C-alpha positions in Angstrom: 13.9 -61.3 -48.4 14.9 -57.5 -46.9 17.8 -57.4 -44.2 17.2 -55.2 -41.9 20.2 -53.0 -41.6 22.0 -52.9 -38.3 21.5 -50.1 -35.8 23.5 -47.8 -34.0 24.2 -45.0 -31.4 26.7 -43.3 -29.7 26.3 -42.3 -26.4 28.4 -39.3 -24.6 28.7 -37.8 -21.5 30.1 -34.7 -20.9 31.3 -32.8 -17.9 33.0 -29.8 -18.4 34.6 -31.4 -21.4 35.3 -28.2 -23.8 38.7 -28.7 -24.4 37.7 -32.1 -26.4 34.1 -32.0 -27.5 34.2 -30.9 -30.5 36.9 -32.8 -32.1 35.2 -35.7 -30.8 31.9 -35.3 -32.3 33.3 -34.3 -35.6 35.0 -37.5 -35.6 32.0 -39.3 -34.6 29.5 -37.3 -37.3 32.6 -38.4 -40.1 31.9 -41.8 -39.7 31.0 -43.6 -42.5 28.3 -46.4 -42.4 24.8 -46.7 -41.1 23.1 -43.6 -39.6 24.1 -43.1 -35.5 21.1 -41.6 -33.1 23.9 -39.8 -31.2 23.2 -38.8 -27.6 25.1 -36.4 -25.5 23.9 -35.9 -21.9 25.9 -33.0 -20.0 26.4 -33.6 -16.3 26.0 -29.5 -15.2 29.2 -28.1 -16.6 30.1 -24.9 -16.2 32.6 -24.3 -18.7 31.6 -23.5 -22.3 30.7 -27.6 -23.1 27.5 -26.8 -23.2 27.8 -24.1 -26.3 29.7 -25.7 -28.6 27.2 -28.7 -28.3 24.7 -26.4 -29.3 26.0 -25.5 -32.5 25.3 -29.5 -33.2 21.5 -29.7 -31.7 20.5 -30.6 -35.6 22.4 -33.9 -35.7 23.4 -34.9 -32.1 19.9 -34.9 -29.3 21.2 -32.9 -26.1 20.1 -33.9 -22.4 21.1 -32.1 -19.9 21.2 -32.6 -16.5 20.8 -30.0 -13.6 23.6 -32.0 -11.2 26.3 -34.0 -11.6 24.5 -37.7 -11.3 28.1 -39.7 -12.5 29.0 -41.3 -15.5 27.6 -44.5 -15.2 23.8 -43.0 -14.4 24.4 -40.3 -17.0 25.2 -43.1 -19.7 22.3 -45.4 -18.5 20.4 -42.1 -19.0 22.1 -41.7 -22.5 21.5 -45.5 -23.7 17.9 -45.7 -22.5 17.3 -43.1 -24.9 17.8 -45.2 -27.8 16.6 -48.5 -29.3 19.5 -49.4 -31.8 21.0 -52.8 -32.1 24.6 -51.6 -31.1 26.0 -48.7 -28.4 29.0 -47.2 -28.5 29.6 -45.9 -25.2 32.6 -43.0 -25.9 34.3 -40.7 -23.4 34.1 -37.0 -25.0 38.1 -37.0 -25.0 38.5 -39.5 -27.6 39.3 -39.1 -31.5 37.8 -41.8 -34.1 39.6 -42.7 -36.8 37.4 -43.3 -40.0 36.3 -46.3 -40.4 36.2 -47.0 -36.6 32.3 -47.9 -35.8 31.7 -50.0 -38.7 34.6 -51.9 -38.5 33.3 -52.8 -34.6 29.8 -53.3 -36.2 30.7 -56.2 -38.5 33.3 -57.7 -36.2 30.1 -58.4 -33.6 28.0 -59.6 -35.8 30.5 -62.6 -36.4 29.6 -64.3 -33.4 26.4 -64.0 -30.8 28.5 -64.6 -28.3 30.1 -61.7 -28.5 28.6 -58.7 -26.6 31.5 -56.2 -26.3 33.7 -55.0 -29.2 36.4 -52.9 -28.6 39.5 -51.0 -30.9 42.8 -50.1 -30.3 42.9 -46.6 -28.4 45.9 -45.0 -28.7 47.3 -42.2 -26.7 46.3 -38.3 -27.6 48.2 -35.3 -27.4 46.8 -31.8 -26.0 43.0 -31.3 -27.5 42.9 -34.3 -29.0 46.3 -33.9 -31.3 47.7 -36.8 -32.7 51.1 -37.3 -31.7 53.8 -38.9 -34.1 54.9 -41.7 -31.8 52.0 -44.0 -31.4 51.7 -45.4 -28.0 49.4 -47.6 -26.5 46.5 -46.3 -24.0 44.0 -49.3 -24.4 43.8 -52.4 -26.0 41.6 -54.0 -23.7 41.5 -54.8 -19.8 42.2 -57.4 -18.1 42.8 -58.3 -14.1 45.6 -59.6 -12.0 45.1 -62.2 -9.3 45.4 -59.4 -6.8 42.0 -58.4 -8.4 43.8 -55.5 -9.8 42.6 -54.2 -13.6 44.7 -52.7 -16.1 44.4 -51.4 -19.6 46.3 -53.5 -21.8 49.4 -52.1 -23.3 49.3 -49.0 -21.3 52.2 -46.4 -21.8 53.9 -49.4 -24.5 54.8 -48.8 -28.2 51.9 -49.9 -30.6 53.7 -53.1 -31.9 52.7 -56.9 -33.2 51.8 -58.2 -30.1 48.6 -55.3 -30.2 47.7 -56.0 -34.2 46.2 -59.4 -33.4 41.9 -59.8 -33.1 41.6 -61.5 -29.9 39.3 -62.0 -27.1 39.9 -60.2 -24.0 38.7 -59.7 -20.6 36.9 -56.7 -21.1 36.8 -52.8 -22.2 37.7 -49.4 -21.5 34.0 -47.5 -21.5 36.1 -44.7 -22.9 35.2 -46.3 -26.5 33.3 -49.6 -26.4 30.4 -51.3 -28.3 27.8 -53.0 -26.5 25.5 -55.3 -28.1 21.5 -54.4 -27.2 21.1 -58.1 -26.4 24.3 -57.8 -23.9 23.0 -54.1 -22.5 19.8 -56.1 -21.6 20.9 -59.2 -20.2 23.7 -58.2 -17.7 21.7 -54.8 -16.7 21.0 -55.3 -13.2 17.5 -53.6 -11.6 17.5 -51.3 -14.6 20.8 -50.2 -14.5 23.6 -51.1 -17.3 26.6 -49.6 -15.5 25.9 -50.0 -12.0 25.3 -46.2 -10.6 26.7 -46.5 -7.1 30.1 -46.0 -9.0 29.3 -42.6 -9.7 32.6 -42.5 -11.3 36.0 -45.2 -12.1 35.7 -48.6 -12.2 32.5 -48.8 -13.6 33.8 -50.6 -16.9 35.7 -53.2 -15.1 32.6 -54.4 -13.1 30.8 -54.2 -16.0 33.3 -56.8 -18.0 33.4 -59.0 -14.9 30.0 -59.1 -14.8 29.5 -59.8 -18.3 32.3 -62.6 -18.3 29.8 -64.4 -15.5 26.7 -64.3 -18.0 28.7 -65.7 -21.1 29.3 -62.9 -23.0 32.5 -62.3 -24.6 34.5 -59.2 -25.6 36.7 -58.7 -29.1 39.7 -56.4 -29.6 39.8 -55.6 -33.2 42.9 -53.7 -33.8 42.0 -51.9 -37.3 39.3 -49.9 -35.9 41.6 -47.1 -33.9 41.2 -44.3 -31.9 43.0 -41.4 -30.2 42.2 -40.8 -26.3 43.5 -38.5 -23.7 44.8 -40.0 -21.0 44.1 -38.6 -17.3 44.3 -40.6 -14.9 47.3 -43.5 -14.4 47.9 -46.1 -12.0 50.8 -44.1 -10.4 49.2 -40.9 -10.1 47.0 -41.2 -7.1 48.9 -38.0 -5.3 48.0 -35.5 -7.9 43.6 -36.6 -8.5 41.2 -35.1 -7.0 40.2 -36.5 -3.5 36.5 -37.8 -4.8 38.0 -39.8 -7.6 40.9 -41.6 -5.0 37.5 -42.4 -2.8 35.6 -43.5 -5.2 38.3 -46.3 -6.5 38.8 -47.2 -3.1 34.6 -48.1 -2.7 34.4 -48.9 -6.4 37.3 -51.9 -6.3 35.4 -53.8 -2.9 32.0 -53.2 -4.3 32.8 -54.7 -7.5 34.7 -57.9 -5.8 32.0 -58.2 -3.6 28.7 -58.5 -6.6 31.3 -60.5 -9.1 33.8 -62.5 -7.3 33.2 -66.4 -7.0 34.2 -68.5 -3.8 36.8 -70.9 -5.8 38.5 -67.4 -7.2 38.6 -65.9 -4.0 40.1 -68.3 -2.4 42.6 -69.5 -4.9 43.8 -66.1 -4.7 43.2 -65.6 -0.9 46.4 -64.5 0.3 47.6 -62.3 -2.7 44.2 -60.2 -2.2 44.3 -60.1 1.3 48.3 -58.8 1.2 46.6 -55.9 -1.3 43.6 -55.1 0.7 45.5 -54.2 3.9 48.4 -52.7 1.8 45.0 -50.7 0.7 44.2 -49.8 4.2 47.3 -49.1 5.8 47.8 -46.5 2.4 44.7 -44.6 3.6 45.0 -45.0 7.3 48.8 -42.9 6.8 48.7 -41.4 3.5 45.3 -40.8 1.9 42.6 -40.4 4.7 40.1 -38.7 2.6 39.5 -41.9 1.3 38.6 -43.8 4.5 35.2 -42.4 4.1 34.6 -45.4 0.9 34.9 -47.8 3.5 32.0 -46.7 5.5 30.0 -46.2 1.8 30.6 -50.2 1.3 29.2 -51.0 4.6 26.3 -48.6 3.9 26.0 -50.1 0.8 25.8 -54.0 1.6 22.3 -54.6 1.3 22.2 -53.5 -1.7 25.3 -55.0 -3.1 24.2 -58.4 -1.7 21.0 -58.2 -3.5 22.7 -57.3 -6.6 25.1 -60.1 -5.9 22.5 -62.4 -5.8 21.2 -62.0 -9.1 24.4 -61.8 -11.5 25.2 -65.1 -9.6 21.8 -67.2 -10.4 22.9 -65.6 -14.0 26.3 -66.9 -14.2 27.1 -69.1 -17.0 30.7 -70.0 -16.9 32.9 -72.2 -15.2 34.9 -71.7 -12.2 38.4 -72.7 -15.0 37.6 -70.7 -17.4 37.2 -67.6 -15.3 40.2 -68.4 -13.2 42.3 -68.5 -16.5 41.9 -65.0 -17.3 43.3 -63.3 -13.6 46.6 -63.0 -14.4 50.1 -60.9 -14.1 50.2 -60.5 -17.3 47.5 -59.4 -19.6 45.6 -62.8 -20.9 44.1 -62.7 -24.1 42.4 -65.9 -26.9 44.0 -66.1 -30.1 41.2 -65.7 -32.7 41.1 -66.0 -36.6 37.8 -64.2 -37.6 37.4 -66.1 -40.3 36.2 -69.3 -38.2 35.1 -67.6 -35.2 35.1 -70.0 -32.5 32.9 -69.9 -29.3 35.4 -68.8 -26.7 33.5 -70.4 -23.6 33.6 -73.7 -25.4 37.4 -73.7 -26.3 38.1 -73.3 -22.5 36.0 -76.1 -20.7 37.4 -78.2 -23.6 40.9 -77.3 -23.1 41.1 -76.0 -19.5 43.0 -72.7 -18.5 45.5 -73.2 -21.3 42.8 -72.1 -23.8 43.5 -68.5 -22.5 47.1 -67.2 -23.9 49.5 -64.7 -22.8 50.8 -62.5 -25.6 54.2 -60.9 -25.4 54.3 -58.3 -23.7 55.9 -56.4 -20.3 54.4 -57.1 -17.1 52.1 -54.9 -15.6 53.9 -51.6 -14.0 53.4 -52.2 -10.3 53.7 -48.2 -9.5 55.1 -47.6 -5.7 51.3 -45.6 -5.0 48.6 -48.0 -4.8 46.0 -48.2 -7.5 43.5 -49.0 -5.1 
C-alpha cells in the first residue's frame, strides 16, 4: 500500500519588503523534505520588491495586487490558491534554518488535534543577519487576564525553558504551519484570517478561535527561524498612526468574537480597567486612534454574526479556556513520544493541567499596547 506524501505550501505576503525578501525566499528554497508550493502575494509594493521576486518566477507563484488589501486578505488570497495538506504562513522578514518545515510537519502529524505548529523564532539583525547573541523573538503567543497577548519569551535570552516541546495558546503568523483541515474548519465566511483586521492581531484572533474549536498549537523548539521584529509593546509613539489605529480596533473585534461569558465575567475588573486606560490614552495622547471605536461600532453587525458562528462551533470547556489566561506564559508540557490529547487532559485535571514555565513576568510597558 502506497502512503500519500504530505504536501506543503508556503504563503508569503510582501509590501515594500526589498530588504528581506531575497534572503527569506532563499531560505525557503533551500529547505529539505517535500517539494513546496510557494505563493507570494505582493500588496502594491513601490520599492524593488517586485523586481527581486521576478528572479524567482520559475520557482515561485507570484500574485500582484494593485492596491494594499491588508495582510489578512492577501494571506487568504495566497492560501486559497493552494490545496496542500499543510500551509506555512511566513513573513518576508523571516529566515528559516535548514529542516524547519520538515520538522514542523512531522510533529504536526503526531496528533490529529494539532492544527498549528510553530518553531522557535530568534531575533534577527539588520537585513536578516544572524546575531551572535541568541535572543528570543517568539516561542508561541499567550494571553493575560486583561486579554492582552504577548510573544512568549520576547526579549529574553534563549534558555532551557524554551528548549522543551509544549502546547501553547497559539503562534505568531510570522512563521506558523497550519493544517488544511483546521484552515477549513475555523474559516468564517470563507476567511481564515479575518480581513476586517487589515493588519495586526489577526494571528492572536485566529489562535483564540482555533482554541475554541478544539484545535491545538504545538511549539517545537528544534525548528529555528530568525525574525526582524519591528513592532514592540513599548514602541507605540514610534509607530505609524495606521498601525496603532488597527491595533485598538482589532483588540475589541477579537474580544467581541471570541470571549465567552464566564471568561469575561471572571476577568471583568481587570479588563474594564484596561479598557478605560486605553480610552483615556486615546483621548489624551493618541487621538488618531479614536476612529477605531467608530469602526468597531460600524462593524458590530458583521462581528456579531461571526461570533454566533464561532460560539456555535465551540468544543472546549470554560475551565480549559480559563487556564490559558495568565499573567505569565501558560504552556502544557508534552512528551512527543506519547503525545496526549491536551483537551482531554485539561478536562480530566481542571486548570492545573496548564502549567507555567520558569520565565519572567510579561513586560508591562508604560505606553499601553492597545
